[in-house]
N, C-alpha and C positions, 0 to 999 in steps of 0.2 A: 596323712599328709594334708595340710590345709590348702584350699584352693585360693588362688590369688584373684582379686577383683581389680578391674581397671577403673581408675578414677574418672569421673565425668569430665574433669578438666582435660584429661588426655583425649577423650572423644572430641572435645571442642577443638583442640589443636589438630586433630586428624581431619575432621569433617569441615571445619571452618574454611581452610584454603580451597578445598575441593568445591564447596558451595560458591565461594567467591569467583573462582575460575569459571565455573558453569554459568554464573550470572553474567560476567563480563564477556564471555565468548558466545552465548546463545540468547539470553533474555534481553539484555540491554540493546544489542544491535537490532533485534526485531522490534523493540519499542520505538527506537529512533526511526526505523524504516516506516512503521505505521504512522508515526507523527508527521513525517514528510508527505506521505500519501494523503493524509487528511488535509494538510495545507494545500496540496495540489488540487484536491477535489473542491475545496472552498474557493479557489481562485479561478475556476473554470469560467470562461466567457464565451460569448457568441464569436464565431469564426475561428475558434481554436481547433486545430487538427489533433485528433486523439486516436488511440488504439484501445479497444476494449479487451477485457481479460479473455474473451473467446477469439480474439484476433481480427475483429472487424475494424477496418480503417474508415474514418469519416470525419466530417466537420460539424461542429455544434452549431445548430441554428437557433436554439432556444434553451435557456437554462431555467429550470423550475426548482422548487425547494428540495425535492428528493430525486428528481429525474431530469434528464436532458433529452432534447430532440436531436437526433444525429442524422445528418444527410450522408448516405453512403454512395449514392449515385444520382444522376439527374432524375428528378421526380420520385425518388425513393428515400423516404424518411422513416426512422424507427424511434420509438421512445424507450429509453433504457434507464435503469437505476444508475445514479452517480457512482455508487460503489463498484460498479462493473467496469469502470474506466481504469485501465492499467497505467497508462502514462500519456502525457501530452507530447506531441511531436515538436521539434524545434521550429520547423518551417511548415506553414500550411501548404497543402497540396494545391497546385495551380488549377487543376481540373475540378476540384471540389469546392474551392473557396468563393464561388459565385453566390451572391445573395445580397 
């Protein structure tokens, strides 16, 4: 009894839609999110209230090429990588926006 082989075109019709669904459900949204995060990092300015990826809340006092100086309390400043900033807050905090 001869064995039947499956045509390569049949594999394309089987795997093509699966790959497309995977792309549109997982890969593309992640690329869009990363692009928006890069735009946000490029738009950082002095006095922006931000939250770092480790959960530290503060206000930017100086923006450098790869880092920012973040004031987290009176007389407490830290220098962090821009990429560690998770998001910008909508409103600056009143108690930290002095400068």
